[in-house]
PDB file with one MODEL, atoms N, CA, C and O in Angstrom:
MODEL        1
ATOM      1  N   MET A   1     123.148  14.895  30.390  1.00  0.00           N
ATOM      2  CA  MET A   1     123.444  16.298  31.424  1.00  0.00           C
ATOM      3  C   MET A   1     122.663  16.777  32.283  1.00  0.00           C
ATOM      4  O   MET A   1     121.868  17.567  31.773  1.00  0.00           O
ATOM      5  N   TYR A   2     122.530  16.625  33.500  1.00  0.00           N
ATOM      6  CA  TYR A   2     121.621  17.194  34.766  1.00  0.00           C
ATOM      7  C   TYR A   2     122.171  18.183  35.661  1.00  0.00           C
ATOM      8  O   TYR A   2     123.311  18.546  35.952  1.00  0.00           O
ATOM      9  N   VAL A   3     121.356  18.406  35.901  1.00  0.00           N
ATOM     10  CA  VAL A   3     121.849  19.684  37.026  1.00  0.00           C
ATOM     11  C   VAL A   3     120.386  19.061  38.112  1.00  0.00           C
ATOM     12  O   VAL A   3     119.313  18.487  37.928  1.00  0.00           O
ATOM     13  N   GLY A   4     121.095  19.546  39.143  1.00  0.00           N
ATOM     14  CA  GLY A   4     120.229  19.223  40.991  1.00  0.00           C
ATOM     15  C   GLY A   4     120.333  20.249  41.631  1.00  0.00           C
ATOM     16  O   GLY A   4     121.313  20.960  41.854  1.00  0.00           O
ATOM     17  N   THR A   5     118.951  20.347  42.029  1.00  0.00           N
ATOM     18  CA  THR A   5     119.158  22.059  42.447  1.00  0.00           C
ATOM     19  C   THR A   5     117.978  21.761  43.993  1.00  0.00           C
ATOM     20  O   THR A   5     116.838  21.304  44.064  1.00  0.00           O
ATOM     21  N   LEU A   6     119.118  22.373  45.226  1.00  0.00           N
ATOM     22  CA  LEU A   6     118.137  21.742  46.631  1.00  0.00           C
ATOM     23  C   LEU A   6     117.800  22.866  46.998  1.00  0.00           C
ATOM     24  O   LEU A   6     118.518  23.833  46.747  1.00  0.00           O
ATOM     25  N   GLU A   7     116.763  22.974  47.599  1.00  0.00           N
ATOM     26  CA  GLU A   7     116.563  24.585  48.289  1.00  0.00           C
ATOM     27  C   GLU A   7     116.155  23.835  49.595  1.00  0.00           C
ATOM     28  O   GLU A   7     115.289  22.961  49.633  1.00  0.00           O
ATOM     29  N   LEU A   8     117.270  24.519  51.234  1.00  0.00           N
ATOM     30  CA  LEU A   8     116.792  24.162  52.048  1.00  0.00           C
ATOM     31  C   LEU A   8     116.574  25.152  52.865  1.00  0.00           C
ATOM     32  O   LEU A   8     117.512  25.924  53.063  1.00  0.00           O
ATOM     33  N   ASP A   9     115.146  25.410  53.624  1.00  0.00           N
ATOM     34  CA  ASP A   9     114.744  26.229  54.855  1.00  0.00           C
ATOM     35  C   ASP A   9     115.301  25.911  56.260  1.00  0.00           C
ATOM     36  O   ASP A   9     115.028  24.908  56.919  1.00  0.00           O
ATOM     37  N   LEU A  10     116.028  26.804  56.574  1.00  0.00           N
ATOM     38  CA  LEU A  10     116.441  26.805  57.735  1.00  0.00           C
ATOM     39  C   LEU A  10     115.803  27.811  58.514  1.00  0.00           C
ATOM     40  O   LEU A  10     115.385  28.902  58.127  1.00  0.00           O
ATOM     41  N   LEU A  11     115.764  27.042  60.299  1.00  0.00           N
ATOM     42  CA  LEU A  11     115.136  28.024  61.380  1.00  0.00           C
ATOM     43  C   LEU A  11     117.130  27.765  62.509  1.00  0.00           C
ATOM     44  O   LEU A  11     117.867  26.926  63.026  1.00  0.00           O
ATOM     45  N   LEU A  12     116.975  29.134  62.241  1.00  0.00           N
ATOM     46  CA  LEU A  12     118.730  28.879  63.464  1.00  0.00           C
ATOM     47  C   LEU A  12     117.876  28.974  64.850  1.00  0.00           C
ATOM     48  O   LEU A  12     116.725  29.285  65.155  1.00  0.00           O
ATOM     49  N   GLY A  13     119.260  28.466  65.643  1.00  0.00           N
ATOM     50  CA  GLY A  13     119.045  28.738  66.878  1.00  0.00           C
ATOM     51  C   GLY A  13     119.137  29.901  67.598  1.00  0.00           C
ATOM     52  O   GLY A  13     118.490  30.914  67.334  1.00  0.00           O
ATOM     53  N   ASP A  14     120.003  29.778  68.596  1.00  0.00           N
ATOM     54  CA  ASP A  14     120.057  31.101  69.268  1.00  0.00           C
ATOM     55  C   ASP A  14     120.578  31.925  69.125  1.00  0.00           C
ATOM     56  O   ASP A  14     121.361  32.235  70.023  1.00  0.00           O
ATOM     57  N   VAL A  15     120.458  33.025  67.608  1.00  0.00           N
ATOM     58  CA  VAL A  15     121.299  33.486  67.141  1.00  0.00           C
ATOM     59  C   VAL A  15     120.409  35.433  67.488  1.00  0.00           C
ATOM     60  O   VAL A  15     119.436  35.270  68.223  1.00  0.00           O
ATOM     61  N   HIS A  16     120.515  36.267  67.281  1.00  0.00           N
ATOM     62  CA  HIS A  16     120.221  37.346  67.714  1.00  0.00           C
ATOM     63  C   HIS A  16     120.140  38.652  66.736  1.00  0.00           C
ATOM     64  O   HIS A  16     119.539  39.721  66.845  1.00  0.00           O
ATOM     65  N   SER A  17     120.918  38.162  65.828  1.00  0.00           N
ATOM     66  CA  SER A  17     121.434  39.077  65.129  1.00  0.00           C
ATOM     67  C   SER A  17     121.741  38.914  63.237  1.00  0.00           C
ATOM     68  O   SER A  17     121.330  37.917  62.643  1.00  0.00           O
ATOM     69  N   LEU A  18     122.332  39.793  62.665  1.00  0.00           N
ATOM     70  CA  LEU A  18     122.424  39.285  61.123  1.00  0.00           C
ATOM     71  C   LEU A  18     123.749  38.973  61.034  1.00  0.00           C
ATOM     72  O   LEU A  18     124.187  38.338  60.075  1.00  0.00           O
ATOM     73  N   LYS A  19     124.857  39.591  62.496  1.00  0.00           N
ATOM     74  CA  LYS A  19     126.002  39.250  62.343  1.00  0.00           C
ATOM     75  C   LYS A  19     126.203  37.694  62.980  1.00  0.00           C
ATOM     76  O   LYS A  19     127.151  37.065  62.511  1.00  0.00           O
ATOM     77  N   GLU A  20     125.510  37.132  63.852  1.00  0.00           N
ATOM     78  CA  GLU A  20     125.214  35.904  64.308  1.00  0.00           C
ATOM     79  C   GLU A  20     124.938  35.414  63.225  1.00  0.00           C
ATOM     80  O   GLU A  20     125.850  34.753  62.726  1.00  0.00           O
ATOM     81  N   LYS A  21     123.800  35.503  62.529  1.00  0.00           N
ATOM     82  CA  LYS A  21     123.613  34.287  61.223  1.00  0.00           C
ATOM     83  C   LYS A  21     124.442  34.227  60.674  1.00  0.00           C
ATOM     84  O   LYS A  21     124.809  33.072  60.460  1.00  0.00           O
ATOM     85  N   ARG A  22     125.318  35.364  60.062  1.00  0.00           N
ATOM     86  CA  ARG A  22     126.424  35.587  59.171  1.00  0.00           C
ATOM     87  C   ARG A  22     127.537  33.717  59.999  1.00  0.00           C
ATOM     88  O   ARG A  22     127.909  32.677  59.456  1.00  0.00           O
ATOM     89  N   SER A  23     127.618  34.174  61.230  1.00  0.00           N
ATOM     90  CA  SER A  23     129.009  33.056  61.998  1.00  0.00           C
ATOM     91  C   SER A  23     128.455  31.531  61.969  1.00  0.00           C
ATOM     92  O   SER A  23     129.297  30.647  61.815  1.00  0.00           O
ATOM     93  N   VAL A  24     127.226  31.204  62.093  1.00  0.00           N
ATOM     94  CA  VAL A  24     126.306  30.089  61.675  1.00  0.00           C
ATOM     95  C   VAL A  24     126.447  29.255  60.280  1.00  0.00           C
ATOM     96  O   VAL A  24     127.084  28.235  60.018  1.00  0.00           O
ATOM     97  N   VAL A  25     125.089  30.591  59.004  1.00  0.00           N
ATOM     98  CA  VAL A  25     124.953  30.231  57.661  1.00  0.00           C
ATOM     99  C   VAL A  25     126.186  29.788  57.125  1.00  0.00           C
ATOM    100  O   VAL A  25     126.177  28.694  56.561  1.00  0.00           O
ATOM    101  N   ARG A  26     127.376  30.501  57.200  1.00  0.00           N
ATOM    102  CA  ARG A  26     128.953  30.772  56.090  1.00  0.00           C
ATOM    103  C   ARG A  26     129.530  29.053  56.020  1.00  0.00           C
ATOM    104  O   ARG A  26     129.867  28.296  55.109  1.00  0.00           O
ATOM    105  N   PRO A  27     129.427  28.959  57.439  1.00  0.00           N
ATOM    106  CA  PRO A  27     130.448  26.884  58.050  1.00  0.00           C
ATOM    107  C   PRO A  27     129.811  26.537  57.112  1.00  0.00           C
ATOM    108  O   PRO A  27     130.415  26.081  56.141  1.00  0.00           O
ATOM    109  N   ILE A  28     128.074  26.662  57.098  1.00  0.00           N
ATOM    110  CA  ILE A  28     127.164  24.956  56.211  1.00  0.00           C
ATOM    111  C   ILE A  28     127.733  25.832  55.361  1.00  0.00           C
ATOM    112  O   ILE A  28     128.866  25.358  55.292  1.00  0.00           O
ATOM    113  N   VAL A  29     127.730  27.198  54.363  1.00  0.00           N
ATOM    114  CA  VAL A  29     127.736  26.784  52.943  1.00  0.00           C
ATOM    115  C   VAL A  29     129.293  26.556  52.505  1.00  0.00           C
ATOM    116  O   VAL A  29     129.525  26.522  51.297  1.00  0.00           O
ATOM    117  N   ALA A  30     130.257  26.414  53.332  1.00  0.00           N
ATOM    118  CA  ALA A  30     131.772  25.945  52.814  1.00  0.00           C
ATOM    119  C   ALA A  30     131.675  24.935  52.843  1.00  0.00           C
ATOM    120  O   ALA A  30     132.148  24.269  51.922  1.00  0.00           O
ATOM    121  N   GLU A  31     130.918  24.236  54.071  1.00  0.00           N
ATOM    122  CA  GLU A  31     131.555  23.059  54.494  1.00  0.00           C
ATOM    123  C   GLU A  31     130.569  22.085  53.032  1.00  0.00           C
ATOM    124  O   GLU A  31     130.983  21.010  52.596  1.00  0.00           O
ATOM    125  N   LEU A  32     129.418  22.701  52.565  1.00  0.00           N
ATOM    126  CA  LEU A  32     129.351  22.008  51.741  1.00  0.00           C
ATOM    127  C   LEU A  32     129.819  22.325  50.455  1.00  0.00           C
ATOM    128  O   LEU A  32     129.413  21.727  49.458  1.00  0.00           O
ATOM    129  N   ARG A  33     130.458  23.022  50.426  1.00  0.00           N
ATOM    130  CA  ARG A  33     131.512  23.385  48.978  1.00  0.00           C
ATOM    131  C   ARG A  33     132.540  22.261  49.044  1.00  0.00           C
ATOM    132  O   ARG A  33     132.517  21.367  48.198  1.00  0.00           O
ATOM    133  N   ARG A  34     133.192  22.275  49.754  1.00  0.00           N
ATOM    134  CA  ARG A  34     133.807  21.568  50.206  1.00  0.00           C
ATOM    135  C   ARG A  34     133.880  20.399  50.305  1.00  0.00           C
ATOM    136  O   ARG A  34     134.930  19.786  50.108  1.00  0.00           O
ATOM    137  N   ARG A  35     132.535  19.735  50.702  1.00  0.00           N
ATOM    138  CA  ARG A  35     133.081  18.141  51.615  1.00  0.00           C
ATOM    139  C   ARG A  35     132.378  17.560  49.929  1.00  0.00           C
ATOM    140  O   ARG A  35     132.773  16.438  49.611  1.00  0.00           O
ATOM    141  N   TYR A  36     131.448  18.230  48.953  1.00  0.00           N
ATOM    142  CA  TYR A  36     131.173  17.594  47.659  1.00  0.00           C
ATOM    143  C   TYR A  36     130.691  18.605  46.616  1.00  0.00           C
ATOM    144  O   TYR A  36     129.713  18.664  45.870  1.00  0.00           O
ATOM    145  N   ASP A  37     131.905  19.485  46.885  1.00  0.00           N
ATOM    146  CA  ASP A  37     131.968  20.128  45.325  1.00  0.00           C
ATOM    147  C   ASP A  37     130.952  20.717  44.681  1.00  0.00           C
ATOM    148  O   ASP A  37     131.197  21.029  43.516  1.00  0.00           O
ATOM    149  N   VAL A  38     129.518  21.046  45.236  1.00  0.00           N
ATOM    150  CA  VAL A  38     128.538  21.421  44.909  1.00  0.00           C
ATOM    151  C   VAL A  38     128.714  23.264  45.297  1.00  0.00           C
ATOM    152  O   VAL A  38     129.205  23.694  46.340  1.00  0.00           O
ATOM    153  N   ALA A  39     128.142  24.162  44.091  1.00  0.00           N
ATOM    154  CA  ALA A  39     127.791  25.046  44.078  1.00  0.00           C
ATOM    155  C   ALA A  39     126.724  25.166  45.660  1.00  0.00           C
ATOM    156  O   ALA A  39     125.682  24.513  45.712  1.00  0.00           O
ATOM    157  N   ALA A  40     127.061  25.859  46.578  1.00  0.00           N
ATOM    158  CA  ALA A  40     126.555  26.510  48.017  1.00  0.00           C
ATOM    159  C   ALA A  40     126.540  27.938  48.007  1.00  0.00           C
ATOM    160  O   ALA A  40     127.220  28.535  47.172  1.00  0.00           O
ATOM    161  N   ALA A  41     125.518  28.840  49.224  1.00  0.00           N
ATOM    162  CA  ALA A  41     125.419  30.226  48.933  1.00  0.00           C
ATOM    163  C   ALA A  41     123.834  30.466  49.778  1.00  0.00           C
ATOM    164  O   ALA A  41     123.104  29.478  49.703  1.00  0.00           O
ATOM    165  N   GLU A  42     123.381  31.416  50.392  1.00  0.00           N
ATOM    166  CA  GLU A  42     122.463  31.743  50.946  1.00  0.00           C
ATOM    167  C   GLU A  42     121.907  31.874  49.875  1.00  0.00           C
ATOM    168  O   GLU A  42     122.699  32.146  48.972  1.00  0.00           O
ATOM    169  N   ALA A  43     120.520  31.772  49.474  1.00  0.00           N
ATOM    170  CA  ALA A  43     119.664  32.902  48.708  1.00  0.00           C
ATOM    171  C   ALA A  43     118.527  33.544  49.103  1.00  0.00           C
ATOM    172  O   ALA A  43     117.699  33.890  48.260  1.00  0.00           O
ATOM    173  N   GLY A  44     118.312  33.829  50.709  1.00  0.00           N
ATOM    174  CA  GLY A  44     117.102  33.660  51.056  1.00  0.00           C
ATOM    175  C   GLY A  44     117.391  33.704  51.970  1.00  0.00           C
ATOM    176  O   GLY A  44     118.261  33.074  52.572  1.00  0.00           O
ATOM    177  N   HIS A  45     116.527  34.677  52.359  1.00  0.00           N
ATOM    178  CA  HIS A  45     115.615  35.133  54.030  1.00  0.00           C
ATOM    179  C   HIS A  45     116.671  35.928  54.666  1.00  0.00           C
ATOM    180  O   HIS A  45     116.980  35.827  55.854  1.00  0.00           O
ATOM    181  N   VAL A  46     117.398  37.006  53.516  1.00  0.00           N
ATOM    182  CA  VAL A  46     118.588  37.944  53.648  1.00  0.00           C
ATOM    183  C   VAL A  46     118.337  38.689  54.867  1.00  0.00           C
ATOM    184  O   VAL A  46     119.155  38.676  55.787  1.00  0.00           O
ATOM    185  N   GLU A  47     117.314  39.300  54.921  1.00  0.00           N
ATOM    186  CA  GLU A  47     117.020  39.937  55.932  1.00  0.00           C
ATOM    187  C   GLU A  47     116.321  39.366  57.253  1.00  0.00           C
ATOM    188  O   GLU A  47     116.039  40.138  58.168  1.00  0.00           O
ATOM    189  N   LEU A  48     116.152  38.514  57.302  1.00  0.00           N
ATOM    190  CA  LEU A  48     115.649  38.454  58.564  1.00  0.00           C
ATOM    191  C   LEU A  48     116.651  36.921  59.695  1.00  0.00           C
ATOM    192  O   LEU A  48     116.839  35.769  59.305  1.00  0.00           O
ATOM    193  N   HIS A  49     117.057  37.489  60.979  1.00  0.00           N
ATOM    194  CA  HIS A  49     118.153  36.592  61.379  1.00  0.00           C
ATOM    195  C   HIS A  49     117.859  35.755  62.441  1.00  0.00           C
ATOM    196  O   HIS A  49     118.409  35.593  63.530  1.00  0.00           O
ATOM    197  N   ARG A  50     116.722  35.168  61.834  1.00  0.00           N
ATOM    198  CA  ARG A  50     116.646  33.357  62.742  1.00  0.00           C
ATOM    199  C   ARG A  50     116.194  32.900  61.297  1.00  0.00           C
ATOM    200  O   ARG A  50     116.311  31.675  61.284  1.00  0.00           O
ATOM    201  N   ARG A  51     115.767  33.312  60.171  1.00  0.00           N
ATOM    202  CA  ARG A  51     115.859  31.501  58.746  1.00  0.00           C
ATOM    203  C   ARG A  51     117.103  32.096  57.901  1.00  0.00           C
ATOM    204  O   ARG A  51     117.700  33.170  57.831  1.00  0.00           O
ATOM    205  N   SER A  52     117.171  30.824  57.300  1.00  0.00           N
ATOM    206  CA  SER A  52     118.031  30.676  56.657  1.00  0.00           C
ATOM    207  C   SER A  52     117.470  30.287  54.923  1.00  0.00           C
ATOM    208  O   SER A  52     117.005  29.148  54.941  1.00  0.00           O
ATOM    209  N   LEU A  53     117.413  30.752  53.851  1.00  0.00           N
ATOM    210  CA  LEU A  53     117.257  29.154  52.848  1.00  0.00           C
ATOM    211  C   LEU A  53     119.075  29.456  51.919  1.00  0.00           C
ATOM    212  O   LEU A  53     119.691  30.453  51.541  1.00  0.00           O
ATOM    213  N   VAL A  54     119.362  27.689  51.899  1.00  0.00           N
ATOM    214  CA  VAL A  54     120.236  28.125  51.501  1.00  0.00           C
ATOM    215  C   VAL A  54     120.234  27.318  50.166  1.00  0.00           C
ATOM    216  O   VAL A  54     119.860  26.167  50.391  1.00  0.00           O
ATOM    217  N   GLY A  55     120.443  27.473  49.222  1.00  0.00           N
ATOM    218  CA  GLY A  55     120.506  26.589  47.795  1.00  0.00           C
ATOM    219  C   GLY A  55     122.031  25.984  47.382  1.00  0.00           C
ATOM    220  O   GLY A  55     123.230  26.247  47.479  1.00  0.00           O
ATOM    221  N   VAL A  56     121.058  24.943  46.829  1.00  0.00           N
ATOM    222  CA  VAL A  56     122.625  23.753  46.446  1.00  0.00           C
ATOM    223  C   VAL A  56     122.784  23.432  45.291  1.00  0.00           C
ATOM    224  O   VAL A  56     121.902  22.573  45.324  1.00  0.00           O
ATOM    225  N   ALA A  57     123.227  23.363  44.067  1.00  0.00           N
ATOM    226  CA  ALA A  57     123.486  23.010  42.841  1.00  0.00           C
ATOM    227  C   ALA A  57     124.361  21.668  41.955  1.00  0.00           C
ATOM    228  O   ALA A  57     125.557  21.480  42.179  1.00  0.00           O
ATOM    229  N   THR A  58     123.944  21.208  41.418  1.00  0.00           N
ATOM    230  CA  THR A  58     125.398  20.265  41.342  1.00  0.00           C
ATOM    231  C   THR A  58     124.796  19.968  39.904  1.00  0.00           C
ATOM    232  O   THR A  58     123.677  20.404  39.631  1.00  0.00           O
ATOM    233  N   VAL A  59     125.778  18.975  38.658  1.00  0.00           N
ATOM    234  CA  VAL A  59     125.487  18.626  37.862  1.00  0.00           C
ATOM    235  C   VAL A  59     126.501  17.236  37.321  1.00  0.00           C
ATOM    236  O   VAL A  59     127.684  17.004  37.570  1.00  0.00           O
ATOM    237  N   SER A  60     125.830  16.715  36.765  1.00  0.00           N
ATOM    238  CA  SER A  60     125.961  15.680  36.554  1.00  0.00           C
ATOM    239  C   SER A  60     126.235  14.830  35.166  1.00  0.00           C
ATOM    240  O   SER A  60     126.736  15.578  34.326  1.00  0.00           O
ATOM    241  N   VAL A  61     126.012  13.188  34.574  1.00  0.00           N
ATOM    242  CA  VAL A  61     126.335  12.725  33.360  1.00  0.00           C
ATOM    243  C   VAL A  61     125.259  12.066  34.050  1.00  0.00           C
ATOM    244  O   VAL A  61     124.382  12.165  33.192  1.00  0.00           O
ATOM    245  N   ASP A  62     124.837  11.586  34.814  1.00  0.00           N
ATOM    246  CA  ASP A  62     124.138  10.584  35.718  1.00  0.00           C
ATOM    247  C   ASP A  62     123.341  10.802  36.388  1.00  0.00           C
ATOM    248  O   ASP A  62     123.898  11.063  37.454  1.00  0.00           O
ATOM    249  N   ALA A  63     121.722  10.929  36.577  1.00  0.00           N
ATOM    250  CA  ALA A  63     120.760  11.674  37.055  1.00  0.00           C
ATOM    251  C   ALA A  63     120.490  11.105  38.638  1.00  0.00           C
ATOM    252  O   ALA A  63     119.987  11.794  39.525  1.00  0.00           O
ATOM    253  N   GLY A  64     120.915   9.767  38.787  1.00  0.00           N
ATOM    254  CA  GLY A  64     121.303   8.941  39.878  1.00  0.00           C
ATOM    255  C   GLY A  64     122.305   9.682  41.488  1.00  0.00           C
ATOM    256  O   GLY A  64     122.152   9.624  42.708  1.00  0.00           O
ATOM    257  N   HIS A  65     123.442  10.414  40.396  1.00  0.00           N
ATOM    258  CA  HIS A  65     124.595  10.198  41.027  1.00  0.00           C
ATOM    259  C   HIS A  65     123.787  12.106  41.154  1.00  0.00           C
ATOM    260  O   HIS A  65     123.959  12.529  42.297  1.00  0.00           O
ATOM    261  N   CYS A  66     123.184  12.940  40.418  1.00  0.00           N
ATOM    262  CA  CYS A  66     122.600  14.533  41.121  1.00  0.00           C
ATOM    263  C   CYS A  66     121.636  13.795  42.408  1.00  0.00           C
ATOM    264  O   CYS A  66     121.619  14.560  43.372  1.00  0.00           O
ATOM    265  N   GLY A  67     120.792  12.440  42.680  1.00  0.00           N
ATOM    266  CA  GLY A  67     120.183  12.701  43.753  1.00  0.00           C
ATOM    267  C   GLY A  67     120.706  12.011  44.718  1.00  0.00           C
ATOM    268  O   GLY A  67     120.172  11.721  45.789  1.00  0.00           O
ATOM    269  N   GLU A  68     122.160  11.639  44.205  1.00  0.00           N
ATOM    270  CA  GLU A  68     122.853  10.664  46.076  1.00  0.00           C
ATOM    271  C   GLU A  68     123.961  12.123  46.884  1.00  0.00           C
ATOM    272  O   GLU A  68     124.464  12.231  48.002  1.00  0.00           O
ATOM    273  N   VAL A  69     123.960  13.055  45.622  1.00  0.00           N
ATOM    274  CA  VAL A  69     124.803  14.306  46.258  1.00  0.00           C
ATOM    275  C   VAL A  69     123.526  15.255  46.721  1.00  0.00           C
ATOM    276  O   VAL A  69     123.324  15.859  47.774  1.00  0.00           O
ATOM    277  N   LEU A  70     123.046  15.183  45.971  1.00  0.00           N
ATOM    278  CA  LEU A  70     122.121  16.056  46.925  1.00  0.00           C
ATOM    279  C   LEU A  70     121.587  15.846  48.095  1.00  0.00           C
ATOM    280  O   LEU A  70     121.292  16.681  48.950  1.00  0.00           O
ATOM    281  N   ASP A  71     121.423  14.276  48.124  1.00  0.00           N
ATOM    282  CA  ASP A  71     120.751  13.474  49.537  1.00  0.00           C
ATOM    283  C   ASP A  71     121.713  13.974  50.786  1.00  0.00           C
ATOM    284  O   ASP A  71     121.206  14.503  51.775  1.00  0.00           O
ATOM    285  N   ALA A  72     123.107  13.774  50.669  1.00  0.00           N
ATOM    286  CA  ALA A  72     123.876  14.031  50.960  1.00  0.00           C
ATOM    287  C   ALA A  72     124.144  15.316  51.190  1.00  0.00           C
ATOM    288  O   ALA A  72     125.083  15.190  51.977  1.00  0.00           O
ATOM    289  N   CYS A  73     124.002  16.346  51.076  1.00  0.00           N
ATOM    290  CA  CYS A  73     124.529  17.797  51.768  1.00  0.00           C
ATOM    291  C   CYS A  73     123.112  17.586  51.988  1.00  0.00           C
ATOM    292  O   CYS A  73     123.060  18.136  50.888  1.00  0.00           O
ATOM    293  N   GLU A  74     121.770  17.311  52.344  1.00  0.00           N
ATOM    294  CA  GLU A  74     120.413  17.122  52.800  1.00  0.00           C
ATOM    295  C   GLU A  74     120.701  16.890  53.951  1.00  0.00           C
ATOM    296  O   GLU A  74     120.432  17.845  54.680  1.00  0.00           O
ATOM    297  N   ARG A  75     121.348  15.618  54.714  1.00  0.00           N
ATOM    298  CA  ARG A  75     121.394  15.130  54.917  1.00  0.00           C
ATOM    299  C   ARG A  75     123.080  15.753  56.057  1.00  0.00           C
ATOM    300  O   ARG A  75     123.421  15.525  57.218  1.00  0.00           O
ATOM    301  N   LEU A  76     123.455  16.254  55.357  1.00  0.00           N
ATOM    302  CA  LEU A  76     124.642  17.401  56.726  1.00  0.00           C
ATOM    303  C   LEU A  76     124.342  18.670  57.429  1.00  0.00           C
ATOM    304  O   LEU A  76     124.779  19.182  58.459  1.00  0.00           O
ATOM    305  N   VAL A  77     123.315  19.071  56.403  1.00  0.00           N
ATOM    306  CA  VAL A  77     122.245  20.711  57.334  1.00  0.00           C
ATOM    307  C   VAL A  77     121.771  19.836  58.013  1.00  0.00           C
ATOM    308  O   VAL A  77     122.074  20.064  59.184  1.00  0.00           O
ATOM    309  N   ALA A  78     120.670  18.165  57.841  1.00  0.00           N
ATOM    310  CA  ALA A  78     120.115  18.350  59.020  1.00  0.00           C
ATOM    311  C   ALA A  78     120.568  17.966  60.407  1.00  0.00           C
ATOM    312  O   ALA A  78     119.791  17.978  61.362  1.00  0.00           O
ATOM    313  N   ALA A  79     121.923  17.601  60.507  1.00  0.00           N
ATOM    314  CA  ALA A  79     122.585  17.242  61.204  1.00  0.00           C
ATOM    315  C   ALA A  79     123.097  17.986  62.233  1.00  0.00           C
ATOM    316  O   ALA A  79     123.198  17.618  63.403  1.00  0.00           O
ATOM    317  N   ARG A  80     123.434  19.101  61.743  1.00  0.00           N
ATOM    318  CA  ARG A  80     124.008  19.797  62.440  1.00  0.00           C
ATOM    319  C   ARG A  80     122.871  20.536  63.722  1.00  0.00           C
ATOM    320  O   ARG A  80     121.745  20.975  63.489  1.00  0.00           O
ATOM    321  N   PRO A  81     123.309  20.512  64.568  1.00  0.00           N
ATOM    322  CA  PRO A  81     122.498  20.569  65.933  1.00  0.00           C
ATOM    323  C   PRO A  81     122.320  22.247  66.097  1.00  0.00           C
ATOM    324  O   PRO A  81     121.433  22.103  66.938  1.00  0.00           O
ATOM    325  N   GLU A  82     122.391  23.159  66.028  1.00  0.00           N
ATOM    326  CA  GLU A  82     122.551  24.561  65.955  1.00  0.00           C
ATOM    327  C   GLU A  82     121.335  25.198  64.838  1.00  0.00           C
ATOM    328  O   GLU A  82     120.918  26.282  65.245  1.00  0.00           O
ATOM    329  N   ILE A  83     120.918  24.907  63.991  1.00  0.00           N
ATOM    330  CA  ILE A  83     120.017  24.057  63.423  1.00  0.00           C
ATOM    331  C   ILE A  83     118.216  23.724  63.005  1.00  0.00           C
ATOM    332  O   ILE A  83     117.692  22.766  63.574  1.00  0.00           O
ATOM    333  N   GLU A  84     117.723  24.216  62.424  1.00  0.00           N
ATOM    334  CA  GLU A  84     116.348  22.801  62.156  1.00  0.00           C
ATOM    335  C   GLU A  84     115.769  22.921  61.114  1.00  0.00           C
ATOM    336  O   GLU A  84     115.258  24.004  60.829  1.00  0.00           O
ATOM    337  N   LEU A  85     115.703  21.936  60.345  1.00  0.00           N
ATOM    338  CA  LEU A  85     115.613  22.004  58.915  1.00  0.00           C
ATOM    339  C   LEU A  85     114.151  22.100  58.562  1.00  0.00           C
ATOM    340  O   LEU A  85     113.495  21.071  58.397  1.00  0.00           O
ATOM    341  N   LEU A  86     113.763  22.971  58.474  1.00  0.00           N
ATOM    342  CA  LEU A  86     112.123  23.226  58.175  1.00  0.00           C
ATOM    343  C   LEU A  86     111.940  22.236  57.082  1.00  0.00           C
ATOM    344  O   LEU A  86     111.217  21.268  57.319  1.00  0.00           O
ATOM    345  N   SER A  87     112.684  22.389  55.539  1.00  0.00           N
ATOM    346  CA  SER A  87     111.508  21.897  54.626  1.00  0.00           C
ATOM    347  C   SER A  87     113.274  21.990  53.873  1.00  0.00           C
ATOM    348  O   SER A  87     114.235  22.715  54.132  1.00  0.00           O
ATOM    349  N   ALA A  88     113.032  20.735  52.743  1.00  0.00           N
ATOM    350  CA  ALA A  88     114.171  21.050  51.913  1.00  0.00           C
ATOM    351  C   ALA A  88     113.777  20.676  50.511  1.00  0.00           C
ATOM    352  O   ALA A  88     114.137  19.500  50.555  1.00  0.00           O
ATOM    353  N   ARG A  89     113.275  20.842  49.243  1.00  0.00           N
ATOM    354  CA  ARG A  89     112.357  21.108  48.044  1.00  0.00           C
ATOM    355  C   ARG A  89     113.670  20.615  46.927  1.00  0.00           C
ATOM    356  O   ARG A  89     114.630  21.361  47.123  1.00  0.00           O
ATOM    357  N   ARG A  90     113.864  19.939  46.207  1.00  0.00           N
ATOM    358  CA  ARG A  90     114.937  19.532  44.761  1.00  0.00           C
ATOM    359  C   ARG A  90     113.969  19.405  43.906  1.00  0.00           C
ATOM    360  O   ARG A  90     112.813  18.986  43.851  1.00  0.00           O
ATOM    361  N   ARG A  91     114.768  19.887  43.251  1.00  0.00           N
ATOM    362  CA  ARG A  91     114.392  19.761  41.564  1.00  0.00           C
ATOM    363  C   ARG A  91     115.032  19.148  40.937  1.00  0.00           C
ATOM    364  O   ARG A  91     116.105  18.892  41.484  1.00  0.00           O
ATOM    365  N   LEU A  92     114.814  18.418  39.206  1.00  0.00           N
ATOM    366  CA  LEU A  92     116.236  17.869  39.067  1.00  0.00           C
ATOM    367  C   LEU A  92     116.557  18.215  37.248  1.00  0.00           C
ATOM    368  O   LEU A  92     115.837  17.501  36.549  1.00  0.00           O
ATOM    369  N   TYR A  93     117.273  18.941  36.615  1.00  0.00           N
ATOM    370  CA  TYR A  93     117.003  18.935  34.812  1.00  0.00           C
ATOM    371  C   TYR A  93     117.294  18.812  34.567  1.00  0.00           C
ATOM    372  O   TYR A  93     118.475  18.981  34.869  1.00  0.00           O
ATOM    373  N   GLY A  94     116.736  17.931  32.873  1.00  0.00           N
ATOM    374  CA  GLY A  94     117.426  17.187  32.397  1.00  0.00           C
ATOM    375  C   GLY A  94     118.030  18.122  31.085  1.00  0.00           C
ATOM    376  O   GLY A  94     118.394  19.298  31.056  1.00  0.00           O
ATOM    377  N   GLU A  95     117.965  16.951  29.892  1.00  0.00           N
ATOM    378  CA  GLU A  95     118.495  17.761  28.422  1.00  0.00           C
ATOM    379  C   GLU A  95     117.160  18.686  27.837  1.00  0.00           C
ATOM    380  O   GLU A  95     117.344  19.828  27.417  1.00  0.00           O
ATOM    381  N   ASP A  96     115.755  18.032  27.864  1.00  0.00           N
ATOM    382  CA  ASP A  96     114.759  17.861  27.665  1.00  0.00           C
ATOM    383  C   ASP A  96     114.596  19.427  28.367  1.00  0.00           C
ATOM    384  O   ASP A  96     114.709  20.160  27.385  1.00  0.00           O
ATOM    385  N   ASP A  97     114.461  19.997  29.142  1.00  0.00           N
ATOM    386  CA  ASP A  97     114.226  20.822  30.783  1.00  0.00           C
ATOM    387  C   ASP A  97     114.371  22.602  29.480  1.00  0.00           C
ATOM    388  O   ASP A  97     114.287  23.731  29.965  1.00  0.00           O
TER     389      ASP A  97
ENDMDL
END
């Protein structure tokens, strides 16, 4: 069994309040969950209105499948025109970790 995690550090575009931030981040998190059946949530920078850290996790019996799902999630977020993907960090945990 493998667990793959992805941390996406985002810079939000024309956002001037935490309320506007939620209106940008929530649809992204919802689409990740719906489209790829992953666990996803805003996991950092919650007090900043132009930054967000979105965490994604997936579980699979195949390490390659974990990587494919995380690749697809990263591409989906990077393609959003209203945000800039500053960094993406991924980790893979196996049975021995």
